[in-house]
C-alpha positions in Angstrom: 55.8 -68.1 -225.8 53.1 -67.0 -224.1 52.5 -67.1 -220.2 49.5 -69.3 -220.6 51.5 -72.0 -222.4 54.7 -71.7 -221.0 53.2 -72.2 -217.5 51.0 -74.6 -218.6 53.6 -77.1 -220.0 55.6 -76.9 -217.1 52.8 -77.8 -214.9 51.5 -80.2 -216.7 55.2 -81.7 -217.1 55.5 -81.1 -213.6 52.7 -83.6 -213.2 54.0 -85.8 -215.3 57.2 -86.2 -213.4 55.6 -86.8 -210.2 53.4 -89.6 -211.3 56.8 -91.7 -212.9 56.0 -94.5 -210.6 59.4 -94.5 -208.5 59.1 -91.1 -208.0 55.3 -90.9 -206.6 55.8 -94.2 -204.4 58.5 -92.2 -202.6 56.7 -88.7 -202.2 52.9 -90.4 -201.6 54.8 -92.1 -198.3 53.9 -88.8 -196.4 50.3 -88.1 -197.4 50.2 -84.3 -196.1 52.8 -83.7 -198.0 51.5 -85.4 -200.9 48.3 -84.1 -200.5 50.1 -80.8 -200.4 52.1 -81.1 -203.8 48.7 -81.9 -205.4 46.8 -78.9 -204.1 49.5 -77.0 -205.1 50.1 -78.2 -208.9 45.9 -77.7 -208.8 46.4 -74.1 -207.5 49.4 -73.0 -210.2 47.4 -74.4 -213.0 43.5 -72.7 -211.8 45.8 -69.4 -211.1 47.3 -69.6 -214.6 44.1 -70.1 -216.6 42.9 -66.7 -214.5 46.0 -64.9 -215.5 45.0 -66.3 -219.1 41.8 -65.0 -218.8 42.9 -61.6 -218.1 45.3 -61.2 -220.9 42.6 -62.3 -223.2 40.0 -59.7 -221.2 38.6 -56.9 -223.1 38.9 -53.7 -221.1 36.2 -52.9 -219.4 34.4 -49.1 -218.6 32.7 -49.8 -215.5 34.9 -48.8 -212.7 33.7 -51.4 -210.2 35.0 -54.4 -212.4 38.1 -52.5 -212.9 38.6 -53.0 -209.4 37.5 -56.3 -209.4 40.0 -57.1 -212.3 42.7 -55.6 -210.3 42.4 -56.9 -206.9 41.5 -60.5 -208.2 44.6 -60.6 -210.7 46.9 -59.2 -207.8 45.3 -61.9 -205.6 45.7 -64.5 -208.2 49.7 -64.0 -208.6 50.0 -64.2 -204.6 48.3 -67.3 -204.9 50.2 -68.7 -207.5 53.4 -67.9 -205.8 52.5 -69.6 -202.4 51.3 -72.1 -204.6 54.8 -72.5 -206.3 56.0 -72.2 -202.8 54.8 -75.1 -201.0 55.0 -77.7 -203.8 58.8 -76.7 -203.6 58.3 -77.2 -200.0 56.4 -80.9 -200.4 59.1 -82.3 -203.0 61.5 -81.6 -200.5 63.3 -78.5 -201.6 63.4 -74.5 -200.5 62.4 -72.3 -202.4 62.6 -68.5 -201.4 60.7 -65.9 -203.6 63.3 -64.4 -205.8 63.4 -60.6 -206.0 60.9 -59.8 -208.9 58.1 -62.2 -206.7 58.5 -60.2 -203.7 57.8 -56.9 -205.5 54.8 -58.5 -206.9 53.8 -59.6 -203.3 54.7 -55.6 -201.8 52.3 -54.2 -204.5 49.5 -56.7 -203.6 50.1 -55.9 -199.7 50.7 -52.4 -200.4 47.7 -52.1 -202.8 45.0 -55.0 -201.6 46.3 -56.6 -198.9 46.9 -54.3 -196.4 46.7 -50.8 -197.7 45.2 -48.2 -195.0 47.7 -49.2 -192.5 51.3 -51.1 -192.7 53.8 -50.8 -189.6 53.2 -49.7 -186.2 53.0 -46.6 -184.2 54.4 -43.5 -185.8 55.9 -44.9 -188.5 52.5 -46.8 -190.6 52.1 -46.1 -194.0 48.7 -46.1 -195.6 48.4 -47.1 -199.3 45.7 -47.1 -202.3 45.0 -47.2 -205.8 44.2 -44.1 -207.7 40.7 -44.2 -208.9 41.3 -42.1 -211.9 44.2 -44.2 -212.8 42.8 -47.3 -212.8 42.4 -49.1 -216.3 43.3 -52.6 -217.8 46.7 -51.9 -218.0 47.2 -51.3 -214.1 47.1 -48.1 -211.9 49.3 -45.8 -209.9 49.5 -47.0 -206.4 49.5 -43.6 -204.0 51.5 -43.7 -200.3 51.4 -41.7 -197.6 53.9 -41.6 -195.1 55.5 -39.4 -192.6 59.0 -39.4 -194.6 57.6 -38.2 -198.1 54.7 -36.2 -198.5 52.8 -37.9 -201.7 54.6 -40.8 -203.3 52.9 -42.1 -206.8 54.4 -45.5 -208.2 52.5 -46.6 -211.7 51.7 -50.6 -212.1 51.4 -52.0 -215.1 49.9 -55.6 -215.1 52.1 -56.7 -217.8 54.8 -56.3 -216.5 54.0 -57.7 -213.1 52.8 -61.1 -215.4 56.2 -61.0 -217.1 58.1 -61.0 -214.3 55.8 -63.7 -212.6 55.9 -66.1 -215.6 59.8 -66.0 -215.3 60.3 -66.7 -212.1 57.5 -69.4 -211.9 58.7 -71.3 -214.7 62.3 -71.1 -213.4 60.7 -72.7 -209.9 58.6 -75.8 -211.7 62.0 -76.0 -213.7 64.1 -76.8 -210.8 61.3 -78.8 -208.9 61.4 -81.2 -212.2 65.1 -81.6 -212.2 65.4 -82.3 -208.6 62.5 -84.7 -208.9 64.3 -86.2 -212.0 67.9 -86.4 -210.4 67.0 -88.2 -207.1 
């Protein structure tokens, strides 16, 4: 099952579950958390649409568009992760990002979130996207730090999306099980 259909199916199932009268009654007693849950489910669905658009998008030659796609896709993955965490919180379960999602967050922060200076004092690192490597499939992330002269890491978007799909799907399944078991 592709990313688009798996996460779509689970997000719809989560919506159906929170709209079961007994469950909805319990969840709507705290209006702030109910709104957080609704906003989170919207963000999960919206970001999933964006990920699917990337997967169906034809490669472009324009370097500016390539940067826009790279920045946008990494940000979309980050926002979807936050939405999953906030949905779990609103439902009443704690959710910690698994290792794969922490890695995606690290890549996002290094490549586009805070690339020019990360760290403090003499322990700062600087990162960037190697322009010549940037393509529809990904890019090479470079870093400069005090301990390593030049460090280059290939980043493949499909790998990040696959890891994200697995982790997000598992998290939504846990939320649904939690809600149905109460």
